[in-house]
TIMI-2910 file (N, C-alpha, C, CB; in pm, 1 decimal, decimal comma, always signed):
<rs>
+----------+----------+----------+----------+----------+----------+----------+----------+----------+----------+----------+----------+------+
!      n_x !      n_y !      n_z !     ca_x !     ca_y !     ca_z !      c_x !      c_y !      c_z !     cb_x !     cb_y !     cb_z ! resn !
+----------+----------+----------+----------+----------+----------+----------+----------+----------+----------+----------+----------+------+
!   +374,9 !  -2855,0 !  -3913,1 !   +299,3 !  -2849,9 !  -3777,7 !   +379,2 !  -2774,2 !  -3671,0 !   +269,8 !  -2997,9 !  -3722,7 !  Met !
!   +479,4 !  -2886,7 !  -3655,6 !   +551,1 !  -2772,8 !  -3534,0 !   +647,4 !  -2676,6 !  -3581,5 !   +639,6 !  -2848,4 !  -3415,5 !  Ser !
!   +680,6 !  -2638,2 !  -3700,4 !   +706,4 !  -2529,1 !  -3733,5 !   +607,3 !  -2404,9 !  -3740,9 !   +755,4 !  -2554,4 !  -3829,9 !  Leu !
!   +529,0 !  -2403,0 !  -3735,7 !   +417,6 !  -2314,0 !  -3753,2 !   +387,5 !  -2303,4 !  -3545,1 !   +261,6 !  -2407,1 !  -3884,4 !  Ile !
!   +380,9 !  -2409,6 !  -3501,6 !   +386,5 !  -2373,9 !  -3369,9 !   +480,5 !  -2280,3 !  -3297,6 !   +395,8 !  -2474,1 !  -3317,6 !  Ile !
!   +616,1 !  -2313,9 !  -3333,9 !   +734,6 !  -2265,5 !  -3320,2 !   +712,1 !  -2124,7 !  -3380,7 !   +842,4 !  -2354,1 !  -3383,4 !  Ile !
!   +679,0 !  -2098,5 !  -3479,0 !   +671,7 !  -1959,0 !  -3520,1 !   +553,2 !  -1860,4 !  -3451,4 !   +652,1 !  -1964,4 !  -3672,6 !  Gln !
!   +445,2 !  -1925,7 !  -3425,0 !   +366,1 !  -1882,9 !  -3349,3 !   +411,6 !  -1838,0 !  -3218,1 !   +283,5 !  -1963,5 !  -3345,1 !  Lys !
!   +470,5 !  -1943,6 !  -3131,0 !   +548,7 !  -1931,0 !  -2996,6 !   +634,3 !  -1780,7 !  -3013,0 !   +665,7 !  -2079,6 !  -2973,6 !  Leu !
!   +722,8 !  -1787,4 !  -3107,4 !   +807,4 !  -1689,2 !  -3113,5 !   +752,0 !  -1559,5 !  -3147,1 !   +900,0 !  -1722,1 !  -3194,3 !  Ile !
!   +633,7 !  -1532,7 !  -3213,9 !   +590,5 !  -1439,8 !  -3217,3 !   +488,6 !  -1391,1 !  -3123,4 !   +569,2 !  -1439,1 !  -3312,7 !  Leu !
!   +412,6 !  -1471,3 !  -3067,3 !   +349,3 !  -1420,9 !  -2920,9 !   +485,5 !  -1381,7 !  -2817,9 !   +243,0 !  -1567,7 !  -2838,9 !  Asp !
!   +591,6 !  -1425,4 !  -2812,8 !   +660,9 !  -1400,1 !  -2712,6 !   +713,4 !  -1220,7 !  -2745,1 !   +781,4 !  -1526,6 !  -2702,9 !  Ala !
!   +751,3 !  -1251,1 !  -2906,1 !   +810,5 !  -1079,6 !  -2898,8 !   +669,9 !  -1009,4 !  -2889,7 !   +913,9 !  -1011,1 !  -3064,2 !  Ile !
!   +552,2 !  -1050,9 !  -2918,8 !   +466,3 !   -915,8 !  -2903,2 !   +430,6 !   -923,6 !  -2726,9 !   +297,4 !   -919,9 !  -3021,7 !  Leu !
!   +479,2 !  -1013,8 !  -2680,5 !   +461,4 !  -1015,5 !  -2539,8 !   +554,6 !   -933,2 !  -2463,3 !   +469,1 !  -1145,2 !  -2493,6 !  Asp !
!   +688,2 !   -904,3 !  -2511,0 !   +773,3 !   -827,3 !  -2477,4 !   +771,4 !   -669,8 !  -2515,2 !   +870,5 !   -887,1 !  -2516,9 !  Ile !
!   +746,3 !   -680,8 !  -2637,2 !   +679,8 !   -526,4 !  -2655,8 !   +583,7 !   -445,3 !  -2606,3 !   +640,8 !   -512,1 !  -2748,3 !  Leu !
!   +475,1 !   -540,2 !  -2550,5 !   +334,8 !   -519,2 !  -2510,9 !   +385,5 !   -481,3 !  -2350,0 !   +216,8 !   -671,1 !  -2538,2 !  Tyr !
!   +465,5 !   -545,4 !  -2282,8 !   +464,9 !   -504,5 !  -2135,2 !   +519,0 !   -400,7 !  -2081,6 !   +511,9 !   -584,0 !  -2067,1 !  Phe !
!   +556,2 !   -305,4 !  -2128,6 !   +589,1 !   -148,7 !  -2095,3 !   +466,5 !   -104,5 !  -2097,0 !   +684,2 !    -60,1 !  -2195,8 !  Pro !
!   +392,7 !   -103,6 !  -2197,1 !   +247,4 !    -45,9 !  -2230,6 !   +169,4 !    -99,5 !  -2140,9 !   +187,2 !    -75,3 !  -2369,8 !  Leu !
!   +172,8 !   -233,9 !  -2083,7 !    +94,7 !   -327,3 !  -1992,0 !   +123,5 !   -224,4 !  -1858,0 !   +162,6 !   -512,4 !  -1981,3 !  Trp !
!   +260,1 !   -253,2 !  -1825,0 !   +345,6 !   -187,3 !  -1724,3 !   +284,1 !    -58,3 !  -1629,3 !   +466,7 !   -136,2 !  -1806,3 !  Trp !
!   +271,4 !    +42,3 !  -1715,1 !   +223,8 !   +165,2 !  -1692,0 !   +107,4 !   +243,9 !  -1741,5 !   +305,9 !   +221,9 !  -1713,7 !  Tyr !
!     +3,5 !   +138,9 !  -1786,1 !   -156,4 !   +169,8 !  -1787,2 !   -241,6 !    +61,7 !  -1720,0 !   -212,6 !   +182,5 !  -1940,2 !  Thr !
!   -244,9 !    -36,3 !  -1737,2 !   -326,4 !   -164,9 !  -1642,1 !   -235,9 !   -201,8 !  -1530,0 !   -358,1 !   -321,2 !  -1733,9 !  Ser !
!   -135,4 !   -220,2 !  -1534,7 !    -43,1 !   -254,4 !  -1432,4 !    -43,8 !   -162,8 !  -1299,6 !    +90,9 !   -251,5 !  -1495,2 !  Gly !
!     -1,6 !    -11,9 !  -1360,1 !    -34,7 !   +109,4 !  -1247,9 !   -156,9 !    +93,5 !  -1162,5 !    -58,1 !   +250,3 !  -1319,7 !  Ile !
!   -259,0 !    +68,7 !  -1238,6 !   -398,4 !    +74,4 !  -1197,5 !   -431,1 !    -24,2 !  -1070,5 !   -487,7 !    +35,7 !  -1323,9 !  Lys !
!   -350,1 !   -134,8 !  -1150,2 !   -383,0 !   -294,5 !  -1030,3 !   -280,4 !   -214,8 !   -927,3 !   -305,6 !   -519,9 !  -1098,0 !  Phe !
!   -178,7 !   -193,3 !   -935,5 !    -81,6 !   -171,1 !   -817,9 !   -125,5 !    -72,9 !   -714,3 !    +51,3 !   -122,8 !   -868,5 !  Ala !
!   -208,8 !    +26,8 !   -782,8 !   -248,7 !   +134,5 !   -703,9 !   -369,0 !    +87,7 !   -635,3 !   -270,9 !   +260,3 !   -782,6 !  Phe !
!   -447,6 !     +7,1 !   -682,6 !   -562,4 !    -43,1 !   -639,6 !   -502,1 !   -117,7 !   -521,0 !   -644,3 !   -125,9 !   -746,9 !  Lys !
!   -402,3 !   -211,5 !   -510,8 !   -340,2 !   -327,0 !   -421,4 !   -271,7 !   -212,2 !   -318,5 !   -213,0 !   -453,1 !   -514,0 !  Lys !
!   -219,2 !    -99,1 !   -352,9 !   -139,4 !    -36,6 !   -245,7 !   -283,0 !    +38,5 !   -178,8 !     +6,1 !    +79,1 !   -308,3 !  Cys !
!   -354,9 !    +98,9 !   -226,8 !   -490,4 !   +152,0 !   -156,4 !   -533,1 !    +55,8 !    -74,4 !   -609,1 !   +187,0 !   -249,9 !  Phe !
!   -562,7 !    -44,3 !   -115,5 !   -596,9 !   -174,4 !    +24,0 !   -511,1 !   -193,4 !   +113,6 !   -610,2 !   -325,7 !    -14,1 !  Ala !
!   -397,6 !   -191,8 !    +86,7 !   -347,3 !   -215,5 !   +185,3 !   -349,1 !   -109,1 !   +277,7 !   -243,8 !   -258,3 !   +160,4 !  Phe !
!   -340,7 !    +29,5 !   +226,2 !   -364,4 !   +130,4 !   +328,5 !   -487,7 !   +130,4 !   +384,9 !   -344,3 !   +253,4 !   +283,6 !  Phe !
!   -576,4 !    +81,6 !   +341,0 !   -725,3 !    +69,8 !   +416,7 !   -718,6 !    -43,5 !   +515,1 !   -856,7 !    +36,1 !   +307,7 !  Leu !
!   -627,6 !   -145,9 !   +505,4 !   -633,5 !   -278,4 !   +566,5 !   -556,7 !   -231,6 !   +706,5 !   -553,5 !   -411,2 !   +467,9 !  Ala !
!   -436,3 !   -150,7 !   +662,2 !   -385,8 !    -83,9 !   +794,5 !   -459,1 !     +7,5 !   +875,5 !   -278,5 !    -14,9 !   +770,4 !  Gly !
!   -521,2 !   +114,9 !   +789,8 !   -622,8 !   +187,0 !   +881,4 !   -745,0 !   +140,2 !   +946,5 !   -666,7 !   +280,1 !   +819,1 !  Asn !
!   -789,9 !    +27,6 !   +927,6 !   -876,4 !    -58,7 !   +988,1 !   -795,4 !   -136,7 !  +1110,2 !   -935,4 !   -155,6 !   +876,3 !  Ser !
!   -687,3 !   -144,3 !  +1083,8 !   -639,3 !   -250,8 !  +1177,2 !   -591,2 !   -146,6 !  +1313,0 !   -497,1 !   -355,9 !  +1098,0 !  Arg !
!   -524,7 !    -55,7 !  +1289,2 !   -495,2 !    +86,3 !  +1379,6 !   -595,2 !   +138,1 !  +1412,6 !   -424,4 !   +197,3 !  +1321,5 !  Leu !
!   -715,2 !   +207,2 !  +1377,1 !   -834,5 !   +247,5 !  +1375,4 !   -782,7 !   +371,1 !  +1452,8 !   -949,6 !   +150,3 !  +1430,7 !  Ala !
!   -727,7 !   +469,2 !  +1430,3 !   -703,3 !   +605,3 !  +1484,1 !   -821,6 !   +648,3 !  +1478,8 !   -607,7 !   +695,7 !  +1417,6 !  Pro !
!   -941,8 !   +676,9 !  +1409,2 !  -1017,0 !   +770,6 !  +1381,7 !  -1128,9 !   +730,1 !  +1472,2 !  -1042,1 !   +788,2 !  +1238,2 !  Gly !
!  -1131,0 !   +585,7 !  +1546,3 !  -1224,3 !   +538,0 !  +1626,8 !  -1200,4 !   +563,3 !  +1768,1 !  -1239,1 !   +409,3 !  +1603,2 !  Leu !
!  -1039,7 !   +553,6 !  +1796,2 !  -1001,7 !   +645,3 !  +1905,0 !  -1029,4 !   +770,6 !  +1917,4 !   -892,4 !   +650,1 !  +1917,5 !  Trp !
!  -1040,3 !   +875,1 !  +1823,7 !  -1076,8 !  +1002,2 !  +1814,6 !  -1184,9 !  +1010,2 !  +1868,8 !  -1079,6 !  +1052,8 !  +1701,7 !  Leu !
!  -1267,3 !   +923,1 !  +1808,7 !  -1425,4 !   +947,3 !  +1809,3 !  -1474,9 !   +940,7 !  +1943,1 !  -1507,4 !   +841,5 !  +1724,1 !  Lys !
!  -1389,3 !   +822,3 !  +2039,7 !  -1428,4 !   +778,8 !  +2153,1 !  -1340,7 !   +848,7 !  +2257,6 !  -1425,4 !   +634,6 !  +2154,7 !  Asn !
!  -1264,5 !   +943,6 !  +2217,9 !  -1186,8 !   +998,5 !  +2306,5 !  -1213,2 !  +1056,0 !  +2431,1 !  -1138,6 !  +1068,6 !  +2254,9 !  Ile !
!  -1359,8 !  +1105,0 !  +2437,2 !  -1423,5 !  +1170,3 !  +2597,8 !  -1500,4 !  +1064,1 !  +2657,4 !  -1540,1 !  +1314,5 !  +2588,0 !  Phe !
!  -1485,0 !   +935,3 !  +2611,9 !  -1593,2 !   +819,9 !  +2651,2 !  -1477,1 !   +749,3 !  +2757,6 !  -1662,2 !   +698,7 !  +2493,4 !  Val !
!  -1503,0 !   +762,0 !  +2878,6 !  -1421,9 !   +676,4 !  +2991,3 !  -1403,8 !   +559,0 !  +2969,8 !  -1473,5 !   +669,1 !  +3113,3 !  Pro !
!  -1310,3 !   +521,2 !  +3000,0 !  -1286,3 !   +357,4 !  +2980,6 !  -1336,8 !   +271,9 !  +3107,1 !  -1115,0 !   +322,5 !  +2961,4 !  Met !
!  -1362,9 !   +154,8 !  +3068,5 !  -1414,6 !    +47,9 !  +3166,6 !  -1492,7 !   +125,6 !  +3258,8 !  -1299,8 !    -37,9 !  +3244,5 !  Phe !
!  -1616,9 !   +208,0 !  +3207,2 !  -1724,7 !   +270,2 !  +3280,9 !  -1680,0 !   +353,6 !  +3425,4 !  -1826,5 !   +150,4 !  +3313,2 !  Gly !
!  -1585,0 !   +383,0 !  +3398,6 !  -1511,6 !   +488,8 !  +3512,7 !  -1568,9 !   +623,9 !  +3486,1 !  -1332,6 !   +502,5 !  +3498,8 !  Gln !
!  -1679,0 !   +618,6 !  +3542,8 !  -1728,3 !   +804,0 !  +3516,3 !  -1692,3 !   +873,8 !  +3623,7 !  -1902,5 !   +846,2 !  +3502,1 !  Trp !
!  -1632,0 !   +871,0 !  +3732,8 !  -1558,4 !   +983,6 !  +3771,1 !  -1463,3 !  +1058,9 !  +3720,1 !  -1517,7 !   +963,8 !  +3850,6 !  Asp !
!  -1434,3 !  +1174,1 !  +3815,2 !  -1304,8 !  +1260,7 !  +3730,0 !  -1204,7 !  +1161,3 !  +3697,1 !  -1219,6 !  +1388,4 !  +3824,9 !  Phe !
!  -1133,4 !  +1106,2 !  +3826,5 !  -1004,1 !  +1070,3 !  +3744,6 !  -1009,7 !   +992,8 !  +3654,9 !   -909,4 !  +1021,6 !  +3806,2 !  Gln !
!  -1097,0 !   +860,8 !  +3661,0 !  -1150,0 !   +781,4 !  +3509,6 !  -1157,9 !   +888,2 !  +3425,9 !  -1308,6 !   +697,4 !  +3505,5 !  Gly !
!  -1199,1 !   +961,9 !  +3388,2 !  -1216,6 !  +1045,7 !  +3292,8 !  -1068,1 !  +1083,4 !  +3199,1 !  -1281,9 !  +1164,9 !  +3365,6 !  Arg !
!   -998,1 !  +1170,6 !  +3332,7 !   -898,9 !  +1224,2 !  +3297,4 !   -806,5 !  +1103,0 !  +3263,5 !   -857,1 !  +1319,5 !  +3394,6 !  Ile !
!   -792,3 !   +991,0 !  +3302,7 !   -686,2 !   +903,4 !  +3244,8 !   -732,5 !   +835,2 !  +3141,6 !   -630,6 !   +811,0 !  +3333,4 !  Ile !
!   -892,3 !   +817,0 !  +3103,8 !   -919,4 !   +775,1 !  +3005,8 !   -861,7 !   +868,9 !  +2872,3 !  -1052,2 !   +754,6 !  +3023,0 !  Ser !
!   -878,3 !   +991,2 !  +2927,1 !   -891,5 !  +1108,6 !  +2826,7 !   -711,0 !  +1089,7 !  +2734,3 !   -922,2 !  +1298,2 !  +2941,7 !  Phe !
!   -636,0 !  +1091,0 !  +2850,5 !   -485,2 !  +1132,5 !  +2808,4 !   -444,8 !   +970,6 !  +2734,6 !   -363,9 !  +1188,8 !  +2976,3 !  Phe !
!   -499,3 !   +889,6 !  +2787,9 !   -460,6 !   +738,9 !  +2743,7 !   -484,7 !   +752,0 !  +2615,4 !   -541,6 !   +611,0 !  +2806,1 !  Met !
!   -608,4 !   +785,1 !  +2567,2 !   -668,6 !   +736,9 !  +2442,9 !   -615,6 !   +876,8 !  +2345,7 !   -860,2 !   +706,4 !  +2459,1 !  Arg !
!   -573,0 !   +989,6 !  +2430,2 !   -516,5 !  +1064,7 !  +2325,3 !   -357,9 !  +1034,0 !  +2302,1 !   -541,3 !  +1213,2 !  +2357,9 !  Leu !
!   -278,8 !   +982,8 !  +2376,2 !   -185,7 !   +908,1 !  +2378,7 !   -183,1 !   +807,9 !  +2231,8 !   -199,6 !   +840,0 !  +2512,8 !  Phe !
!   -306,2 !   +711,9 !  +2279,0 !   -328,9 !   +592,7 !  +2164,1 !   -349,8 !   +674,6 !  +2005,2 !   -495,7 !   +487,8 !  +2210,1 !  Gln !
!   -434,1 !   +769,9 !  +1981,1 !   -473,1 !   +831,9 !  +1871,8 !   -308,5 !   +881,3 !  +1806,5 !   -592,1 !   +960,2 !  +1915,9 !  Val !
!   -227,5 !   +955,0 !  +1891,2 !   -114,6 !  +1015,1 !  +1810,5 !    -32,5 !   +914,4 !  +1803,8 !    -45,1 !  +1137,8 !  +1863,3 !  Ile !
!     -9,3 !   +798,2 !  +1884,7 !    +66,7 !   +677,6 !  +1847,5 !    +54,7 !   +597,8 !  +1687,0 !    +20,8 !   +578,7 !  +1956,9 !  Ile !
!   -112,7 !   +603,1 !  +1697,7 !   -151,0 !   +514,6 !  +1580,8 !   -120,8 !   +580,5 !  +1472,4 !   -289,9 !   +473,4 !  +1572,2 !  Arg !
!   -189,7 !   +752,4 !  +1479,0 !   -171,2 !   +792,1 !  +1378,5 !    -52,0 !   +818,9 !  +1315,1 !   -226,3 !   +863,0 !  +1380,3 !  Phe !
!    +75,0 !   +816,3 !  +1444,0 !   +211,7 !   +813,1 !  +1345,2 !   +253,4 !   +702,4 !  +1300,7 !   +329,8 !   +859,7 !  +1400,5 !  Phe !
!   +190,2 !   +590,2 !  +1351,3 !   +215,7 !   +418,1 !  +1280,4 !   +172,9 !   +445,1 !  +1133,2 !    +94,5 !   +266,3 !  +1358,6 !  Ile !
!    +19,3 !   +470,4 !  +1129,0 !    -23,8 !   +497,9 !  +1038,8 !    +41,5 !   +567,6 !   +941,6 !   -104,5 !   +534,6 !  +1068,0 !  Leu !
!    +80,2 !   +694,6 !   +963,4 !   +185,1 !   +771,2 !   +854,9 !   +286,1 !   +697,4 !   +790,2 !   +265,6 !   +878,9 !   +918,5 !  Leu !
!   +370,9 !   +609,7 !   +884,9 !   +464,4 !   +533,3 !   +864,6 !   +428,7 !   +443,5 !   +775,1 !   +507,5 !   +485,5 !   +966,3 !  Leu !
!   +346,0 !   +377,5 !   +769,8 !   +240,7 !   +240,0 !   +712,8 !   +218,2 !   +309,4 !   +566,6 !    +53,0 !   +206,6 !   +820,0 !  Trp !
!   +199,8 !   +435,2 !   +556,2 !   +144,8 !   +540,6 !   +417,9 !   +280,0 !   +549,5 !   +344,5 !    +78,3 !   +728,1 !   +464,8 !  Phe !
!   +387,8 !   +567,1 !   +432,8 !   +520,4 !   +608,3 !   +354,9 !   +591,0 !   +457,7 !   +316,2 !   +635,2 !   +715,4 !   +464,8 !  Ala !
!   +556,6 !   +372,1 !   +354,9 !   +626,5 !   +258,6 !   +326,4 !   +542,1 !   +180,9 !   +209,6 !   +647,6 !   +174,7 !   +460,8 !  Phe !
!   +377,6 !   +232,8 !   +179,4 !   +328,4 !   +177,1 !    +85,4 !   +350,7 !   +278,1 !    -38,7 !   +192,7 !   +138,6 !   +120,8 !  Ile !
!   +347,2 !   +404,2 !     +6,1 !   +396,7 !   +515,1 !   -105,4 !   +555,1 !   +446,2 !   -208,4 !   +450,6 !   +688,5 !     +9,2 !  Phe !
!   +641,7 !   +412,4 !    -89,1 !   +805,3 !   +372,2 !   -144,7 !   +736,3 !   +233,6 !   -230,1 !   +960,5 !   +320,4 !    +18,2 !  Val !
!   +667,1 !   +158,2 !   -147,9 !   +645,0 !    +47,7 !   -261,7 !   +609,0 !    +58,7 !   -382,2 !   +567,0 !    -29,4 !   -236,7 !  Leu !
!   +485,0 !   +176,8 !   -411,2 !   +438,9 !   +189,8 !   -552,3 !   +537,3 !   +275,7 !   -621,5 !   +294,2 !   +250,2 !   -564,6 !  Phe !
!   +617,1 !   +380,7 !   -543,3 !   +745,6 !   +424,1 !   -635,9 !   +822,5 !   +313,1 !   -683,9 !   +849,1 !   +514,2 !   -559,8 !  Cys !
!   +851,7 !   +213,3 !   -618,0 !   +952,3 !   +105,7 !   -668,2 !   +879,7 !    +20,8 !   -770,5 !  +1009,5 !     +9,2 !   -546,1 !  Phe !
!   +744,9 !     +3,4 !   -771,6 !   +681,0 !    -61,3 !   -881,0 !   +681,6 !    +14,9 !  -1036,8 !   +537,1 !    -80,9 !   -830,8 !  Trp !
!   +679,2 !   +150,0 !   -999,6 !   +723,9 !   +241,4 !  -1125,0 !   +860,6 !   +238,9 !  -1174,9 !   +703,8 !   +381,6 !  -1095,7 !  Leu !
!   +950,9 !   +243,4 !  -1092,0 !  +1084,7 !   +206,8 !  -1128,2 !  +1130,6 !   +115,7 !  -1165,8 !  +1147,1 !   +215,6 !  -1067,2 !  Leu !
!  +1064,9 !    -20,3 !  -1152,2 !  +1179,1 !   -114,6 !  -1168,0 !  +1186,0 !   -156,2 !  -1324,5 !  +1158,2 !   -249,1 !  -1068,5 !  Val !
!  +1104,2 !   -120,3 !  -1379,4 !  +1124,3 !   -165,0 !  -1531,0 !  +1237,1 !    -26,9 !  -1594,2 !   +936,4 !   -172,8 !  -1628,4 !  Pro !
!  +1245,1 !    +62,2 !  -1539,3 !  +1357,7 !   +147,3 !  -1579,1 !  +1481,2 !   +113,2 !  -1536,7 !  +1341,8 !   +270,5 !  -1541,1 !  Ile !
!  +1490,0 !    +42,5 !  -1402,7 !  +1606,4 !    -28,6 !  -1348,9 !  +1650,1 !   -131,0 !  -1436,1 !  +1580,5 !    -86,5 !  -1219,8 !  Phe !
!  +1546,5 !   -209,2 !  -1482,5 !  +1606,5 !   -352,5 !  -1531,0 !  +1667,8 !   -279,5 !  -1658,3 !  +1480,5 !   -500,7 !  -1566,4 !  Val !
!  +1621,2 !   -191,8 !  -1773,5 !  +1651,3 !   -163,9 !  -1910,9 !  +1780,0 !   -105,2 !  -1836,1 !  +1539,6 !    -63,6 !  -2018,7 !  Val !
!  +1806,3 !     +1,0 !  -1771,8 !  +1945,6 !    +27,9 !  -1742,0 !  +2061,4 !    -68,8 !  -1742,5 !  +1945,3 !    +75,0 !  -1628,0 !  Ile !
!  +2014,5 !   -162,3 !  -1657,8 !  +2112,1 !   -220,5 !  -1654,1 !  +2127,0 !   -373,3 !  -1725,3 !  +2132,1 !   -211,8 !  -1531,7 !  Lys !
!  +2037,6 !   -345,7 !  -1811,3 !  +2062,2 !   -468,0 !  -1938,1 !  +2155,2 !   -361,7 !  -2041,2 !  +1873,8 !   -540,9 !  -2035,9 !  Leu !
!  +2115,4 !   -259,0 !  -2034,4 !  +2213,1 !   -225,6 !  -2155,5 !  +2348,5 !   -152,9 !  -2087,0 !  +2130,9 !   -111,5 !  -2276,3 !  Phe !
!  +2376,6 !   -148,6 !  -1965,2 !  +2531,1 !   -148,5 !  -1886,2 !  +2575,5 !   -296,1 !  -1831,6 !  +2526,8 !    -40,1 !  -1738,0 !  Asn !
!  +2571,5 !   -388,3 !  -1959,0 !  +2653,8 !   -513,7 !  -1908,8 !  +2795,1 !   -472,0 !  -1860,7 !  +2671,5 !   -625,8 !  -2029,6 !  Leu !
+----------+----------+----------+----------+----------+----------+----------+----------+----------+----------+----------+----------+------+
</rs>
């Protein structure tokens, strides 16, 4: 009985090792893309440059006079530019992370054969 269990464990281990690259570049890449997209959406909802852009002409703190409108416009314009730039950096970081996901198995195989 223990011989059958050992054979089954070894066979499952070999099949998992052979199936791993196929999973990594099919279902795994889909999983990684969904996670990266969710991270990007989380960053977008946290920074919300679109919301700031939508309200760019609305005066801040209810200051409806001319000076309040000018200050509010430039303050929001500055916020939109900075938040968009930070969101762009966040996207670049997530893109590098996704590329890293794609390249990890290749680096592992290269290192295994270059002992």
